N, C-alpha and C positions, 0 to 999 in steps of 0.2 A: 699715345705711349711715348712718343719722342720727347714730349714736354718734360717728362720725368728724368730723361737723360740730360736735358739741358738745364734742369733745375734740381740738382741732387738733394737739396734740403727738403723740397716738396716730397721727393721719393722717401726720404727718411720719415716724414710724417705719415705717409701712407703705410709704410712698413710697420708702423705701430698700431695699425687697425687690428687689435687683438682678436676680435671676432673672426676675421678672415684668416689671420695667421694661425689660429688654433685649428682650422679645418684644412690647411694646406698640406700637400704631400711633402714629406721630409726625406732627405736622401739617407736616412739612418739604416734602412733595411738593405740587405744584400741585393734583393730584387730591385729596389729603388735605385741603388748605386749603379747596378748593371744597366738598367734602362737609361739612366742619365748618360752613362758612358756611350751607349749606342747612339743616343740622340745627338751627342756632341759631334759626331761625324757629319751631321746634317745641319750644323749651326746656320742660322739665318740672321738677317738684320733685326728680326723680331725677338730673337732669343739670345740675349747676351749671356756671357759666362756667369755673371752674378745671379741671373735668373735660373740658369741651368743647374747650378750646384747649390743654390740657396733654397729657401722656401719657395714653392711655386705659387707666387702671388703676382697678379697683374692688376695694374690700376690704369684706368683710362679717364682722361679729363674730357668732359662734354661741354662745349661752349656753343650756344646757338640762339638765334632769334626766334620769335614766335613762328609757329607752323612747321618748324623742323620736327622730324619724327623718325623713329626707327621702324624697320620692316618687322612685321610679326614674326617671332622666332622663339626658340628656347635654347638654353645652354645646358651642358652636362656638368656644370661646375658644382663642387661640393658646397661652395659658399659664394653668394653673390649679393653684395649690398650696394645700393645706390644712395649716395650722400648728396643732398641738395644744399648748395652754398648760397646761390642767388636765384631769384625768380621762382617760377612755378612750372610743374610738369604734371600732365595727366598720365597716370600709370594704370594700365589695364593688364591683368594677369588671368590666365586660364589654367586650370589644373590639367595634368596629363591625360585624364580621362576624357577631355574635350577634344583631343587630337582628331578624332573622326570627323569633326565639324570644321577643322582649321586648315585643311588641305596641305599637309606637309609635302615638301619636295621629296622626291625619292632618292636624290643624290646631292652631294655638294657640288657647287659649280667651280670652286677653286680650293686649293690647299689651305689658304689662310682662314677658312671657315672653322677649322679645328673641330671643337666639340659643339658646334652650333648647327641647328637644323632650322631652315627658313620655311615659311609658308609660301604657297603659290599665290596667295592673295597679296597683290602689290600695295593696295591702299584700302585699309579697312573702313575709311570714311567716304569712299567713293559712292556716288549715288547709284551705281550699277553693281555694287558688291553682292547684294542678295540675288540679283539676276545672274551674275557670272558664277557665283559660289553659293548656291541655294542652301546648302547645309549650314553655312555660317550663321544663319538666323537662329539656329538651335543652340549655339554656343553660349554658355553662361560665364561671364567675366566678373571678376572683382575689380572695382575701380576706386582710385584714390588720387586726390590732388596733392602732390608732394610739394611742400612749401619750404622756404629757407629754414635751415636748422634741423630739418627732418631727414630721416633715412628710411629706406624700405628694404626688406629682405625679399629676394626673389628665389624661391626654392629651386633646386636642381630639377630640370625637366619641365618646369612650368613655363608655358607660353607667355610672352609679354610684348607689349607695344607701348612705346613712350612718345608722348607728343608735348612739345614745348609750348606753354601758354603765354609766358612772358620771358624776356631776355634772361637766359639761364646759364648758370655755371654749376656743374656737378662732377662728382668723381664716382666711377663705378670701381669697386674693389672686388676682385674675384680671386678665388683660390682654385688651383688645378689639382685634379687627382692624378695618380700614376697613369691611368688609362688615357686621360685626356692629354697628358704630357707626351705619351707615346704617339698621339695623333699628329705631333709635329713632324714625325718622320715622313718623308715623301712616300706616296703610294707605291 
């Protein structure tokens, strides 16, 4: 996220991702404005003023060598799109009805998780994964190799795991709902 504050022109490009912008929460409603006012008292380094009072869009640049991966998780974002600029990634997604096989954690471990729920499965490629998490073998995933110039839409609440196959540069563009924005407030 800090890259976009260091490179404002890159942030301008990301803000033009119309698919994501269309789904973001706008401060136009009375409830939305009031929620943003409350959240402004708890401003953090992750939540700059332009994010708080503008469209609720987050963009994260992912740069990594082969074998980098995300932990199995889902997000409550109204819109999440992963754009692949360089290299390849294996993207696996599971529908919400597969949760019973994916061992969701029952609580967040830190406030920065916001609207994300992680699995207790640390490494889905581990040779012991089915021994340690036997229900995981019943989970059905959709799998796609994301290549340069492609993007993938990850629906809200869908579990996903991303693994870098070759040196990779991508941007995840996400929009936030009012509820997820409120999760920025300390517990």
